[in-house]
C-alpha positions, 0 to 999 in steps of 0.5 A: 193317555195322550189327552191327559198328558196334554191337559196336565202339561197345559196346566203346568204352563199356565201356572208357570206363566202366572208365577213368572208374571207375579215375580216380574211385578214383585221385583220390577226392573222397570218403573213408570214415567210421570205422565198420563199413561203408563210407559216403562223406562229402565232404571238402574236402582236396586229391585228391593228399593223399587219394590218398597217405593211401589208399596208406599205409592199405594198402587193397585199392582205392586211394581206399577205406579199409579197414574198422576192426577190430571190437571184441570183444563184451562179455559180461555180468559175471554168472557163470552159476550151476552147479546145486548139490545144493540146487537138486534137488527129489529126491535120495538115492533108496535102496531096501532091501533090494534083493531084496524078499521081503515089503516095499518100503522106500524112502528119499528126500529132497525139498528143498521141498513136492511131489507125489511119485509112485512107480511100479513098472514091469515090464520091458516098460514097463507100470505095475504099481503106482502110489502118490502122496502130497504130502510136506513138505521133508526126508527121507521114508520109504515102506514098502509090503507086497509079499506076493502083489502082484507075481510074481517078477522084475525091476521098475523103481521110478520116483520122480517129484517135480515134473519130476524122476524117479529110476529104480531097478531092484528084484528081487522074489522 
């Protein structure tokens, strides 16, 4: 008998709470501010007028106004700059002749003072020769004799200036 009384009392309390919440939303004494989130502020208007205003607001829950639409984010008016050819430190890397018999000729352009490292790497990734020099801005030429320094085969020529690098394939006979 005690459990039945407790069970019935629980249902009565639950129904009374639901009715009071429904009544509170039907005749609100609070209305929403016009901000992004729903905060309540006390109004001194008639409850029936507020109820009719909320019905015309097409809100999901009567008594609560819907949130206003958010304004789109305003982006900065500064246009991003696209990298230009002048921004590159190393450009126009050319090797000639491509089949090297006795001498390596290299031509490249540097836009500002830089340390330039030239590496010759074999197919397995092992560094065979390394040359390093400090150069002034402008077109640069590098010449190196290759007689009896490397065996015949394919190699990669890596030219590095600052953080930029260019890799060219060369053939040595």
